[in-house]
mmCIF file of the N, C-alpha and C atoms, coordinates in Angstrom:
data_MODEL
# 
_entry.id   MODEL 
# 
loop_
_atom_site.group_PDB 
_atom_site.id 
_atom_site.type_symbol 
_atom_site.label_atom_id 
_atom_site.label_alt_id 
_atom_site.label_comp_id 
_atom_site.label_asym_id 
_atom_site.label_entity_id 
_atom_site.label_seq_id 
_atom_site.pdbx_PDB_ins_code 
_atom_site.Cartn_x 
_atom_site.Cartn_y 
_atom_site.Cartn_z 
_atom_site.occupancy 
_atom_site.B_iso_or_equiv 
_atom_site.pdbx_formal_charge 
_atom_site.auth_seq_id 
_atom_site.auth_comp_id 
_atom_site.auth_asym_id 
_atom_site.auth_atom_id 
_atom_site.pdbx_PDB_model_num 
ATOM 1   N N  . MET A 1 1  ? 0.844   -1.178 0.000   1.00 0.00 ? 1  MET A N  1 
ATOM 2   C CA . MET A 1 1  ? 0.000   0.000  0.000   1.00 0.00 ? 1  MET A CA 1 
ATOM 3   C C  . MET A 1 1  ? 0.886   1.236  0.000   1.00 0.00 ? 1  MET A C  1 
ATOM 4   N N  . ASP A 1 2  ? 0.532   2.193  -0.849  1.00 0.00 ? 2  ASP A N  1 
ATOM 5   C CA . ASP A 1 2  ? 1.293   3.426  -0.938  1.00 0.00 ? 2  ASP A CA 1 
ATOM 6   C C  . ASP A 1 2  ? 0.995   4.321  0.252   1.00 0.00 ? 2  ASP A C  1 
ATOM 7   N N  . SER A 1 3  ? 1.954   5.158  0.588   1.00 0.00 ? 3  SER A N  1 
ATOM 8   C CA . SER A 1 3  ? 1.785   6.097  1.686   1.00 0.00 ? 3  SER A CA 1 
ATOM 9   C C  . SER A 1 3  ? 0.927   7.271  1.225   1.00 0.00 ? 3  SER A C  1 
ATOM 10  N N  . LEU A 1 4  ? 0.062   7.727  2.105   1.00 0.00 ? 4  LEU A N  1 
ATOM 11  C CA . LEU A 1 4  ? -0.796  8.861  1.769   1.00 0.00 ? 4  LEU A CA 1 
ATOM 12  C C  . LEU A 1 4  ? -0.027  10.168 1.898   1.00 0.00 ? 4  LEU A C  1 
ATOM 13  N N  . PRO A 1 5  ? -0.196  11.066 0.946   1.00 0.00 ? 5  PRO A N  1 
ATOM 14  C CA . PRO A 1 5  ? 0.448   12.370 1.054   1.00 0.00 ? 5  PRO A CA 1 
ATOM 15  C C  . PRO A 1 5  ? -0.367  13.287 1.964   1.00 0.00 ? 5  PRO A C  1 
ATOM 16  N N  . VAL A 1 6  ? 0.244   14.349 2.403   1.00 0.00 ? 6  VAL A N  1 
ATOM 17  C CA . VAL A 1 6  ? -0.467  15.397 3.137   1.00 0.00 ? 6  VAL A CA 1 
ATOM 18  C C  . VAL A 1 6  ? -0.790  16.461 2.100   1.00 0.00 ? 6  VAL A C  1 
ATOM 19  N N  . ILE A 1 7  ? -2.088  16.684 1.849   1.00 0.00 ? 7  ILE A N  1 
ATOM 20  C CA . ILE A 1 7  ? -2.486  17.591 0.776   1.00 0.00 ? 7  ILE A CA 1 
ATOM 21  C C  . ILE A 1 7  ? -3.574  18.548 1.227   1.00 0.00 ? 7  ILE A C  1 
ATOM 22  N N  . LYS A 1 8  ? -3.781  19.572 0.425   1.00 0.00 ? 8  LYS A N  1 
ATOM 23  C CA . LYS A 1 8  ? -4.805  20.583 0.695   1.00 0.00 ? 8  LYS A CA 1 
ATOM 24  C C  . LYS A 1 8  ? -6.188  20.042 0.308   1.00 0.00 ? 8  LYS A C  1 
ATOM 25  N N  . PRO A 1 9  ? -7.233  20.536 0.950   1.00 0.00 ? 9  PRO A N  1 
ATOM 26  C CA . PRO A 1 9  ? -8.596  20.091 0.646   1.00 0.00 ? 9  PRO A CA 1 
ATOM 27  C C  . PRO A 1 9  ? -8.988  20.281 -0.818  1.00 0.00 ? 9  PRO A C  1 
ATOM 28  N N  . LYS A 1 10 ? -8.531  21.341 -1.456  1.00 0.00 ? 10 LYS A N  1 
ATOM 29  C CA . LYS A 1 10 ? -8.874  21.603 -2.858  1.00 0.00 ? 10 LYS A CA 1 
ATOM 30  C C  . LYS A 1 10 ? -8.402  20.458 -3.755  1.00 0.00 ? 10 LYS A C  1 
ATOM 31  N N  . LYS A 1 11 ? -7.212  19.918 -3.485  1.00 0.00 ? 11 LYS A N  1 
ATOM 32  C CA . LYS A 1 11 ? -6.703  18.799 -4.288  1.00 0.00 ? 11 LYS A CA 1 
ATOM 33  C C  . LYS A 1 11 ? -7.532  17.539 -4.058  1.00 0.00 ? 11 LYS A C  1 
ATOM 34  N N  . VAL A 1 12 ? -8.000  17.344 -2.831  1.00 0.00 ? 12 VAL A N  1 
ATOM 35  C CA . VAL A 1 12 ? -8.852  16.189 -2.526  1.00 0.00 ? 12 VAL A CA 1 
ATOM 36  C C  . VAL A 1 12 ? -10.161 16.301 -3.301  1.00 0.00 ? 12 VAL A C  1 
ATOM 37  N N  . ILE A 1 13 ? -10.768 17.472 -3.270  1.00 0.00 ? 13 ILE A N  1 
ATOM 38  C CA . ILE A 1 13 ? -12.032 17.693 -3.980  1.00 0.00 ? 13 ILE A CA 1 
ATOM 39  C C  . ILE A 1 13 ? -11.840 17.495 -5.478  1.00 0.00 ? 13 ILE A C  1 
ATOM 40  N N  . ASP A 1 14 ? -10.765 18.042 -6.039  1.00 0.00 ? 14 ASP A N  1 
ATOM 41  C CA . ASP A 1 14 ? -10.488 17.876 -7.471  1.00 0.00 ? 14 ASP A CA 1 
ATOM 42  C C  . ASP A 1 14 ? -10.325 16.398 -7.836  1.00 0.00 ? 14 ASP A C  1 
ATOM 43  N N  . ALA A 1 15 ? -9.626  15.639 -6.992  1.00 0.00 ? 15 ALA A N  1 
ATOM 44  C CA . ALA A 1 15 ? -9.428  14.210 -7.252  1.00 0.00 ? 15 ALA A CA 1 
ATOM 45  C C  . ALA A 1 15 ? -10.760 13.464 -7.199  1.00 0.00 ? 15 ALA A C  1 
ATOM 46  N N  . LEU A 1 16 ? -11.598 13.791 -6.224  1.00 0.00 ? 16 LEU A N  1 
ATOM 47  C CA . LEU A 1 16 ? -12.896 13.124 -6.120  1.00 0.00 ? 16 LEU A CA 1 
ATOM 48  C C  . LEU A 1 16 ? -13.783 13.457 -7.315  1.00 0.00 ? 16 LEU A C  1 
ATOM 49  N N  . ILE A 1 17 ? -13.719 14.678 -7.797  1.00 0.00 ? 17 ILE A N  1 
ATOM 50  C CA . ILE A 1 17 ? -14.494 15.060 -8.981  1.00 0.00 ? 17 ILE A CA 1 
ATOM 51  C C  . ILE A 1 17 ? -14.023 14.249 -10.193 1.00 0.00 ? 17 ILE A C  1 
ATOM 52  N N  . ARG A 1 18 ? -12.713 14.069 -10.332 1.00 0.00 ? 18 ARG A N  1 
ATOM 53  C CA . ARG A 1 18 ? -12.189 13.224 -11.416 1.00 0.00 ? 18 ARG A CA 1 
ATOM 54  C C  . ARG A 1 18 ? -12.641 11.773 -11.242 1.00 0.00 ? 18 ARG A C  1 
ATOM 55  N N  . GLY A 1 19 ? -12.929 11.381 -10.008 1.00 0.00 ? 19 GLY A N  1 
ATOM 56  C CA . GLY A 1 19 ? -13.360 10.017 -9.717  1.00 0.00 ? 19 GLY A CA 1 
ATOM 57  C C  . GLY A 1 19 ? -14.857 9.800  -9.827  1.00 0.00 ? 19 GLY A C  1 
ATOM 58  N N  . GLY A 1 20 ? -15.584 10.773 -10.344 1.00 0.00 ? 20 GLY A N  1 
ATOM 59  C CA . GLY A 1 20 ? -17.011 10.577 -10.576 1.00 0.00 ? 20 GLY A CA 1 
ATOM 60  C C  . GLY A 1 20 ? -17.929 11.274 -9.591  1.00 0.00 ? 20 GLY A C  1 
ATOM 61  N N  . PHE A 1 21 ? -17.390 12.102 -8.720  1.00 0.00 ? 21 PHE A N  1 
ATOM 62  C CA . PHE A 1 21 ? -18.211 12.843 -7.769  1.00 0.00 ? 21 PHE A CA 1 
ATOM 63  C C  . PHE A 1 21 ? -18.523 14.229 -8.323  1.00 0.00 ? 21 PHE A C  1 
ATOM 64  N N  . TYR A 1 22 ? -19.535 14.863 -7.766  1.00 0.00 ? 22 TYR A N  1 
ATOM 65  C CA . TYR A 1 22 ? -19.804 16.265 -8.072  1.00 0.00 ? 22 TYR A CA 1 
ATOM 66  C C  . TYR A 1 22 ? -20.081 16.991 -6.765  1.00 0.00 ? 22 TYR A C  1 
ATOM 67  N N  . LEU A 1 23 ? -19.846 18.284 -6.774  1.00 0.00 ? 23 LEU A N  1 
ATOM 68  C CA . LEU A 1 23 ? -20.071 19.098 -5.578  1.00 0.00 ? 23 LEU A CA 1 
ATOM 69  C C  . LEU A 1 23 ? -21.566 19.343 -5.449  1.00 0.00 ? 23 LEU A C  1 
ATOM 70  N N  . HIS A 1 24 ? -22.183 18.680 -4.496  1.00 0.00 ? 24 HIS A N  1 
ATOM 71  C CA . HIS A 1 24 ? -23.629 18.801 -4.283  1.00 0.00 ? 24 HIS A CA 1 
ATOM 72  C C  . HIS A 1 24 ? -23.955 20.153 -3.669  1.00 0.00 ? 24 HIS A C  1 
ATOM 73  N N  . HIS A 1 25 ? -23.247 20.499 -2.608  1.00 0.00 ? 25 HIS A N  1 
ATOM 74  C CA . HIS A 1 25 ? -23.403 21.818 -1.995  1.00 0.00 ? 25 HIS A CA 1 
ATOM 75  C C  . HIS A 1 25 ? -22.277 22.051 -0.998  1.00 0.00 ? 25 HIS A C  1 
ATOM 76  N N  . GLN A 1 26 ? -22.157 23.296 -0.601  1.00 0.00 ? 26 GLN A N  1 
ATOM 77  C CA . GLN A 1 26 ? -21.176 23.649 0.420   1.00 0.00 ? 26 GLN A CA 1 
ATOM 78  C C  . GLN A 1 26 ? -21.863 24.545 1.432   1.00 0.00 ? 26 GLN A C  1 
ATOM 79  N N  . THR A 1 27 ? -21.741 24.173 2.689   1.00 0.00 ? 27 THR A N  1 
ATOM 80  C CA . THR A 1 27 ? -22.284 24.968 3.782   1.00 0.00 ? 27 THR A CA 1 
ATOM 81  C C  . THR A 1 27 ? -21.123 25.367 4.669   1.00 0.00 ? 27 THR A C  1 
ATOM 82  N N  . GLY A 1 28 ? -20.827 26.653 4.694   1.00 0.00 ? 28 GLY A N  1 
ATOM 83  C CA . GLY A 1 28 ? -19.687 27.113 5.477   1.00 0.00 ? 28 GLY A CA 1 
ATOM 84  C C  . GLY A 1 28 ? -18.413 26.501 4.938   1.00 0.00 ? 28 GLY A C  1 
ATOM 85  N N  . SER A 1 29 ? -17.690 25.796 5.801   1.00 0.00 ? 29 SER A N  1 
ATOM 86  C CA . SER A 1 29 ? -16.422 25.201 5.387   1.00 0.00 ? 29 SER A CA 1 
ATOM 87  C C  . SER A 1 29 ? -16.551 23.710 5.060   1.00 0.00 ? 29 SER A C  1 
ATOM 88  N N  . HIS A 1 30 ? -17.759 23.208 4.912   1.00 0.00 ? 30 HIS A N  1 
ATOM 89  C CA . HIS A 1 30 ? -17.972 21.797 4.612   1.00 0.00 ? 30 HIS A CA 1 
ATOM 90  C C  . HIS A 1 30 ? -18.504 21.634 3.189   1.00 0.00 ? 30 HIS A C  1 
ATOM 91  N N  . ALA A 1 31 ? -17.720 20.958 2.343   1.00 0.00 ? 31 ALA A N  1 
ATOM 92  C CA . ALA A 1 31 ? -18.143 20.665 0.974   1.00 0.00 ? 31 ALA A CA 1 
ATOM 93  C C  . ALA A 1 31 ? -18.706 19.249 0.941   1.00 0.00 ? 31 ALA A C  1 
ATOM 94  N N  . ARG A 1 32 ? -19.882 19.106 0.368   1.00 0.00 ? 32 ARG A N  1 
ATOM 95  C CA . ARG A 1 32 ? -20.544 17.803 0.289   1.00 0.00 ? 32 ARG A CA 1 
ATOM 96  C C  . ARG A 1 32 ? -20.516 17.330 -1.157  1.00 0.00 ? 32 ARG A C  1 
ATOM 97  N N  . LEU A 1 33 ? -19.875 16.186 -1.393  1.00 0.00 ? 33 LEU A N  1 
ATOM 98  C CA . LEU A 1 33 ? -19.773 15.616 -2.728  1.00 0.00 ? 33 LEU A CA 1 
ATOM 99  C C  . LEU A 1 33 ? -20.590 14.335 -2.802  1.00 0.00 ? 33 LEU A C  1 
ATOM 100 N N  . VAL A 1 34 ? -21.218 14.113 -3.957  1.00 0.00 ? 34 VAL A N  1 
ATOM 101 C CA . VAL A 1 34 ? -22.053 12.936 -4.177  1.00 0.00 ? 34 VAL A CA 1 
ATOM 102 C C  . VAL A 1 34 ? -21.574 12.256 -5.457  1.00 0.00 ? 34 VAL A C  1 
ATOM 103 N N  . HIS A 1 35 ? -21.545 10.926 -5.443  1.00 0.00 ? 35 HIS A N  1 
ATOM 104 C CA . HIS A 1 35 ? -21.120 10.180 -6.628  1.00 0.00 ? 35 HIS A CA 1 
ATOM 105 C C  . HIS A 1 35 ? -22.215 10.244 -7.691  1.00 0.00 ? 35 HIS A C  1 
ATOM 106 N N  . ARG A 1 36 ? -21.815 10.448 -8.941  1.00 0.00 ? 36 ARG A N  1 
ATOM 107 C CA . ARG A 1 36 ? -22.782 10.596 -10.039 1.00 0.00 ? 36 ARG A CA 1 
ATOM 108 C C  . ARG A 1 36 ? -23.560 9.312  -10.319 1.00 0.00 ? 36 ARG A C  1 
ATOM 109 N N  . ILE A 1 37 ? -22.904 8.164  -10.264 1.00 0.00 ? 37 ILE A N  1 
ATOM 110 C CA . ILE A 1 37 ? -23.560 6.904  -10.603 1.00 0.00 ? 37 ILE A CA 1 
ATOM 111 C C  . ILE A 1 37 ? -24.166 6.242  -9.368  1.00 0.00 ? 37 ILE A C  1 
ATOM 112 N N  . LYS A 1 38 ? -23.496 6.372  -8.233  1.00 0.00 ? 38 LYS A N  1 
ATOM 113 C CA . LYS A 1 38 ? -23.972 5.770  -6.984  1.00 0.00 ? 38 LYS A CA 1 
ATOM 114 C C  . LYS A 1 38 ? -24.286 6.898  -5.996  1.00 0.00 ? 38 LYS A C  1 
ATOM 115 N N  . PRO A 1 39 ? -25.473 7.503  -6.093  1.00 0.00 ? 39 PRO A N  1 
ATOM 116 C CA . PRO A 1 39 ? -25.781 8.674  -5.257  1.00 0.00 ? 39 PRO A CA 1 
ATOM 117 C C  . PRO A 1 39 ? -25.833 8.397  -3.758  1.00 0.00 ? 39 PRO A C  1 
ATOM 118 N N  . ASP A 1 40 ? -25.820 7.123  -3.362  1.00 0.00 ? 40 ASP A N  1 
ATOM 119 C CA . ASP A 1 40 ? -25.791 6.817  -1.933  1.00 0.00 ? 40 ASP A CA 1 
ATOM 120 C C  . ASP A 1 40 ? -24.387 6.982  -1.355  1.00 0.00 ? 40 ASP A C  1 
ATOM 121 N N  . ILE A 1 41 ? -23.380 7.181  -2.214  1.00 0.00 ? 41 ILE A N  1 
ATOM 122 C CA . ILE A 1 41 ? -22.016 7.434  -1.741  1.00 0.00 ? 41 ILE A CA 1 
ATOM 123 C C  . ILE A 1 41 ? -21.825 8.939  -1.642  1.00 0.00 ? 41 ILE A C  1 
ATOM 124 N N  . ARG A 1 42 ? -21.702 9.413  -0.411  1.00 0.00 ? 42 ARG A N  1 
ATOM 125 C CA . ARG A 1 42 ? -21.554 10.848 -0.143  1.00 0.00 ? 42 ARG A CA 1 
ATOM 126 C C  . ARG A 1 42 ? -20.315 11.064 0.706   1.00 0.00 ? 42 ARG A C  1 
ATOM 127 N N  . VAL A 1 43 ? -19.609 12.144 0.406   1.00 0.00 ? 43 VAL A N  1 
ATOM 128 C CA . VAL A 1 43 ? -18.369 12.453 1.107   1.00 0.00 ? 43 VAL A CA 1 
ATOM 129 C C  . VAL A 1 43 ? -18.405 13.916 1.523   1.00 0.00 ? 43 VAL A C  1 
ATOM 130 N N  . THR A 1 44 ? -18.000 14.188 2.753   1.00 0.00 ? 44 THR A N  1 
ATOM 131 C CA . THR A 1 44 ? -17.881 15.555 3.236   1.00 0.00 ? 44 THR A CA 1 
ATOM 132 C C  . THR A 1 44 ? -16.408 15.872 3.429   1.00 0.00 ? 44 THR A C  1 
ATOM 133 N N  . VAL A 1 45 ? -15.981 17.001 2.852   1.00 0.00 ? 45 VAL A N  1 
ATOM 134 C CA . VAL A 1 45 ? -14.594 17.444 2.975   1.00 0.00 ? 45 VAL A CA 1 
ATOM 135 C C  . VAL A 1 45 ? -14.599 18.814 3.638   1.00 0.00 ? 45 VAL A C  1 
ATOM 136 N N  . LEU A 1 46 ? -13.824 18.956 4.697   1.00 0.00 ? 46 LEU A N  1 
ATOM 137 C CA . LEU A 1 46 ? -13.679 20.234 5.382   1.00 0.00 ? 46 LEU A CA 1 
ATOM 138 C C  . LEU A 1 46 ? -12.739 21.109 4.557   1.00 0.00 ? 46 LEU A C  1 
ATOM 139 N N  . VAL A 1 47 ? -13.225 22.262 4.114   1.00 0.00 ? 47 VAL A N  1 
ATOM 140 C CA . VAL A 1 47 ? -12.450 23.149 3.245   1.00 0.00 ? 47 VAL A CA 1 
ATOM 141 C C  . VAL A 1 47 ? -11.857 24.274 4.084   1.00 0.00 ? 47 VAL A C  1 
ATOM 142 N N  . HIS A 1 48 ? -10.532 24.278 4.175   1.00 0.00 ? 48 HIS A N  1 
ATOM 143 C CA . HIS A 1 48 ? -9.809  25.330 4.881   1.00 0.00 ? 48 HIS A CA 1 
ATOM 144 C C  . HIS A 1 48 ? -8.424  25.420 4.270   1.00 0.00 ? 48 HIS A C  1 
ATOM 145 N N  . SER A 1 49 ? -7.567  26.264 4.789   1.00 0.00 ? 49 SER A N  1 
ATOM 146 C CA . SER A 1 49 ? -6.254  26.473 4.178   1.00 0.00 ? 49 SER A CA 1 
ATOM 147 C C  . SER A 1 49 ? -5.199  25.483 4.667   1.00 0.00 ? 49 SER A C  1 
ATOM 148 N N  . LYS A 1 50 ? -5.510  24.703 5.677   1.00 0.00 ? 50 LYS A N  1 
ATOM 149 C CA . LYS A 1 50 ? -4.538  23.751 6.231   1.00 0.00 ? 50 LYS A CA 1 
ATOM 150 C C  . LYS A 1 50 ? -4.546  22.445 5.435   1.00 0.00 ? 50 LYS A C  1 
ATOM 151 N N  . ASP A 1 51 ? -3.458  21.683 5.567   1.00 0.00 ? 51 ASP A N  1 
ATOM 152 C CA . ASP A 1 51 ? -3.395  20.351 4.972   1.00 0.00 ? 51 ASP A CA 1 
ATOM 153 C C  . ASP A 1 51 ? -4.344  19.416 5.713   1.00 0.00 ? 51 ASP A C  1 
ATOM 154 N N  . ILE A 1 52 ? -4.855  18.432 4.994   1.00 0.00 ? 52 ILE A N  1 
ATOM 155 C CA . ILE A 1 52 ? -5.711  17.424 5.609   1.00 0.00 ? 52 ILE A CA 1 
ATOM 156 C C  . ILE A 1 52 ? -4.811  16.356 6.231   1.00 0.00 ? 52 ILE A C  1 
ATOM 157 N N  . PRO A 1 53 ? -4.991  16.042 7.508   1.00 0.00 ? 53 PRO A N  1 
ATOM 158 C CA . PRO A 1 53 ? -4.182  14.995 8.142   1.00 0.00 ? 53 PRO A CA 1 
ATOM 159 C C  . PRO A 1 53 ? -4.389  13.637 7.460   1.00 0.00 ? 53 PRO A C  1 
ATOM 160 N N  . ARG A 1 54 ? -3.379  12.789 7.518   1.00 0.00 ? 54 ARG A N  1 
ATOM 161 C CA . ARG A 1 54 ? -3.431  11.481 6.846   1.00 0.00 ? 54 ARG A CA 1 
ATOM 162 C C  . ARG A 1 54 ? -4.608  10.628 7.327   1.00 0.00 ? 54 ARG A C  1 
ATOM 163 N N  . GLY A 1 55 ? -4.875  10.654 8.617   1.00 0.00 ? 55 GLY A N  1 
ATOM 164 C CA . GLY A 1 55 ? -5.987  9.864  9.148   1.00 0.00 ? 55 GLY A CA 1 
ATOM 165 C C  . GLY A 1 55 ? -7.328  10.327 8.605   1.00 0.00 ? 55 GLY A C  1 
ATOM 166 N N  . THR A 1 56 ? -7.510  11.627 8.509   1.00 0.00 ? 56 THR A N  1 
ATOM 167 C CA . THR A 1 56 ? -8.745  12.187 7.952   1.00 0.00 ? 56 THR A CA 1 
ATOM 168 C C  . THR A 1 56 ? -8.856  11.845 6.477   1.00 0.00 ? 56 THR A C  1 
ATOM 169 N N  . LEU A 1 57 ? -7.740  11.944 5.760   1.00 0.00 ? 57 LEU A N  1 
ATOM 170 C CA . LEU A 1 57 ? -7.733  11.609 4.337   1.00 0.00 ? 57 LEU A CA 1 
ATOM 171 C C  . LEU A 1 57 ? -8.091  10.137 4.131   1.00 0.00 ? 57 LEU A C  1 
ATOM 172 N N  . LYS A 1 58 ? -7.606  9.278  5.002   1.00 0.00 ? 58 LYS A N  1 
ATOM 173 C CA . LYS A 1 58 ? -7.925  7.852  4.910   1.00 0.00 ? 58 LYS A CA 1 
ATOM 174 C C  . LYS A 1 58 ? -9.427  7.622  5.074   1.00 0.00 ? 58 LYS A C  1 
ATOM 175 N N  . ARG A 1 59 ? -10.053 8.343  5.991   1.00 0.00 ? 59 ARG A N  1 
ATOM 176 C CA . ARG A 1 59 ? -11.505 8.219  6.201   1.00 0.00 ? 59 ARG A CA 1 
ATOM 177 C C  . ARG A 1 59 ? -12.285 8.745  4.993   1.00 0.00 ? 59 ARG A C  1 
ATOM 178 N N  . ILE A 1 60 ? -11.809 9.831  4.395   1.00 0.00 ? 60 ILE A N  1 
ATOM 179 C CA . ILE A 1 60 ? -12.462 10.380 3.201   1.00 0.00 ? 60 ILE A CA 1 
ATOM 180 C C  . ILE A 1 60 ? -12.407 9.355  2.069   1.00 0.00 ? 60 ILE A C  1 
ATOM 181 N N  . ILE A 1 61 ? -11.249 8.729  1.893   1.00 0.00 ? 61 ILE A N  1 
ATOM 182 C CA . ILE A 1 61 ? -11.085 7.718  0.845   1.00 0.00 ? 61 ILE A CA 1 
ATOM 183 C C  . ILE A 1 61 ? -12.028 6.544  1.102   1.00 0.00 ? 61 ILE A C  1 
ATOM 184 N N  . LYS A 1 62 ? -12.147 6.133  2.349   1.00 0.00 ? 62 LYS A N  1 
ATOM 185 C CA . LYS A 1 62 ? -13.045 5.025  2.701   1.00 0.00 ? 62 LYS A CA 1 
ATOM 186 C C  . LYS A 1 62 ? -14.504 5.415  2.440   1.00 0.00 ? 62 LYS A C  1 
ATOM 187 N N  . GLN A 1 63 ? -14.889 6.643  2.807   1.00 0.00 ? 63 GLN A N  1 
ATOM 188 C CA . GLN A 1 63 ? -16.252 7.113  2.548   1.00 0.00 ? 63 GLN A CA 1 
ATOM 189 C C  . GLN A 1 63 ? -16.553 7.132  1.057   1.00 0.00 ? 63 GLN A C  1 
ATOM 190 N N  . ALA A 1 64 ? -15.535 7.447  0.260   1.00 0.00 ? 64 ALA A N  1 
ATOM 191 C CA . ALA A 1 64 ? -15.705 7.531  -1.193  1.00 0.00 ? 64 ALA A CA 1 
ATOM 192 C C  . ALA A 1 64 ? -15.698 6.156  -1.852  1.00 0.00 ? 64 ALA A C  1 
ATOM 193 N N  . ASP A 1 65 ? -15.523 5.094  -1.061  1.00 0.00 ? 65 ASP A N  1 
ATOM 194 C CA . ASP A 1 65 ? -15.498 3.723  -1.558  1.00 0.00 ? 65 ASP A CA 1 
ATOM 195 C C  . ASP A 1 65 ? -14.371 3.530  -2.576  1.00 0.00 ? 65 ASP A C  1 
ATOM 196 N N  . LEU A 1 66 ? -13.206 4.118  -2.270  1.00 0.00 ? 66 LEU A N  1 
ATOM 197 C CA . LEU A 1 66 ? -12.014 4.004  -3.110  1.00 0.00 ? 66 LEU A CA 1 
ATOM 198 C C  . LEU A 1 66 ? -10.909 3.310  -2.325  1.00 0.00 ? 66 LEU A C  1 
ATOM 199 N N  . THR A 1 67 ? -9.947  2.766  -3.044  1.00 0.00 ? 67 THR A N  1 
ATOM 200 C CA . THR A 1 67 ? -8.735  2.282  -2.394  1.00 0.00 ? 67 THR A CA 1 
ATOM 201 C C  . THR A 1 67 ? -7.725  3.425  -2.391  1.00 0.00 ? 67 THR A C  1 
ATOM 202 N N  . VAL A 1 68 ? -6.695  3.289  -1.585  1.00 0.00 ? 68 VAL A N  1 
ATOM 203 C CA . VAL A 1 68 ? -5.646  4.312  -1.545  1.00 0.00 ? 68 VAL A CA 1 
ATOM 204 C C  . VAL A 1 68 ? -5.002  4.433  -2.919  1.00 0.00 ? 68 VAL A C  1 
ATOM 205 N N  . GLU A 1 69 ? -4.762  3.303  -3.577  1.00 0.00 ? 69 GLU A N  1 
ATOM 206 C CA . GLU A 1 69 ? -4.132  3.313  -4.895  1.00 0.00 ? 69 GLU A CA 1 
ATOM 207 C C  . GLU A 1 69 ? -5.004  4.042  -5.915  1.00 0.00 ? 69 GLU A C  1 
ATOM 208 N N  . GLU A 1 70 ? -6.320  3.777  -5.887  1.00 0.00 ? 70 GLU A N  1 
ATOM 209 C CA . GLU A 1 70 ? -7.234  4.466  -6.808  1.00 0.00 ? 70 GLU A CA 1 
ATOM 210 C C  . GLU A 1 70 ? -7.216  5.970  -6.556  1.00 0.00 ? 70 GLU A C  1 
ATOM 211 N N  . PHE A 1 71 ? -7.217  6.356  -5.284  1.00 0.00 ? 71 PHE A N  1 
ATOM 212 C CA . PHE A 1 71 ? -7.205  7.780  -4.958  1.00 0.00 ? 71 PHE A CA 1 
ATOM 213 C C  . PHE A 1 71 ? -5.911  8.437  -5.425  1.00 0.00 ? 71 PHE A C  1 
ATOM 214 N N  . LEU A 1 72 ? -4.783  7.770  -5.214  1.00 0.00 ? 72 LEU A N  1 
ATOM 215 C CA . LEU A 1 72 ? -3.498  8.332  -5.641  1.00 0.00 ? 72 LEU A CA 1 
ATOM 216 C C  . LEU A 1 72 ? -3.446  8.499  -7.153  1.00 0.00 ? 72 LEU A C  1 
ATOM 217 N N  . GLN A 1 73 ? -4.066  7.595  -7.903  1.00 0.00 ? 73 GLN A N  1 
ATOM 218 C CA . GLN A 1 73 ? -4.135  7.747  -9.358  1.00 0.00 ? 73 GLN A CA 1 
ATOM 219 C C  . GLN A 1 73 ? -4.966  8.965  -9.735  1.00 0.00 ? 73 GLN A C  1 
ATOM 220 N N  . LEU A 1 74 ? -6.030  9.224  -8.988  1.00 0.00 ? 74 LEU A N  1 
ATOM 221 C CA . LEU A 1 74 ? -6.876  10.389 -9.269  1.00 0.00 ? 74 LEU A CA 1 
ATOM 222 C C  . LEU A 1 74 ? -6.153  11.696 -8.971  1.00 0.00 ? 74 LEU A C  1 
ATOM 223 N N  . LEU A 1 75 ? -5.195  11.664 -8.061  1.00 0.00 ? 75 LEU A N  1 
ATOM 224 C CA . LEU A 1 75 ? -4.423  12.872 -7.743  1.00 0.00 ? 75 LEU A CA 1 
ATOM 225 C C  . LEU A 1 75 ? -3.510  13.280 -8.892  1.00 0.00 ? 75 LEU A C  1 
ATOM 226 N N  . ASN A 1 76 ? -3.053  12.310 -9.670  1.00 0.00 ? 76 ASN A N  1 
ATOM 227 C CA . ASN A 1 76 ? -2.090  12.599 -10.745 1.00 0.00 ? 76 ASN A CA 1 
ATOM 228 C C  . ASN A 1 76 ? -2.750  12.968 -12.035 1.00 0.00 ? 76 ASN A C  1 
# 
């Protein structure tokens, strides 16, 4: 398993959009993304200027029903 990078929330959102999600809505600093084909898969990303911790990123990837490898491919 590849190591997770420490990245900004904007890059996470961009990767999820490339993975088939769309930005459903944003309330304050919380962006809610929904999968286009599987609308029951929903992910919330906290949008701020700090990097997302690895543990939080791991939970986001799990919520998105992706593997770490799939997510890393979406980042590139």
